[in-house]
N, C-alpha and C positions, 0 to 999 in steps of 0.2 A: 882694191879687193880686200875683203875681210872674210876669214873662214873660221867657223866654230866647229870643233870636233867634240863628239859626245861619247861617253863610255857605252851607251846603248840608247835606243829609242824607247820611250815609255809605252806602256800598253795603250792600245787604241781600240777598246772593245766595241765602240760604235761602228767600226768598219771591219770587225772580226780579226784584229791583230793583237797578239800578245807582245811581250817585250821583244824588241829588236836587238840584234847583235851589234857588235862594234863595227863590222864591215858595212860601209855605206851609211854611217850615222854622222852626217855633218851637213851644215848649211853654209852657203857662200853668198855674200852680198857683193854685187859688182856695182860700184858707185859710178854713176854717170856712164853706164855701159849696158848693152844688151846681151853680151856674150862673155863667157869665162875667160877669153883671151884678151878682153878689153880692146878689141879692134873695131867695135860698132858703137860709136858714141851715142849717148842718149841724154835728154834733159832730166831724166829721173834715174831710178836705181832698179836693178833686177835681182831678185832673190832666187837662188837655186837650192832646192831641197834634194839632197843626195840620199837615196834609199836603194835597197836591193830591188831588182825588177819585180820579184814576187810580192814585194811590199809597196808597190806604186801607189796604192790607196792612201798610204801614210802621208804623202805630200798634200793631198786634198784635206785630209784630217787636220794636219798641222796648220794649214792656212785658215781653216774654220775656227781653230782655237783662238785666233786673234781677230776674228771677224772679217777675214779676207777670203779670197778664192784663187785658185790657180788659173792662169790665163794662157799658158803655153801647153804644147803637146809634150808627152813623155819623150825624153831624149836618152838614147843609149850611150854609155861611155864607150870609147874605142877600146878594143882589146889589146 
């Protein structure tokens, strides 16, 4: 697993979002796994985009920036 933390998310005016804060500004790549706990093996990799719930559109926007799309449903982090 590799995680990249950012100081903030950039503006995403196409989806109505300004600069994002530091909370929830990171991406995790799970190599050969489908889940963050690396318990579900896979032949490929899964990318998780971590955003605040009110900025969920940012995940779709980020995927579109590199010519991709999201394939999973929104998942809420445990409290």
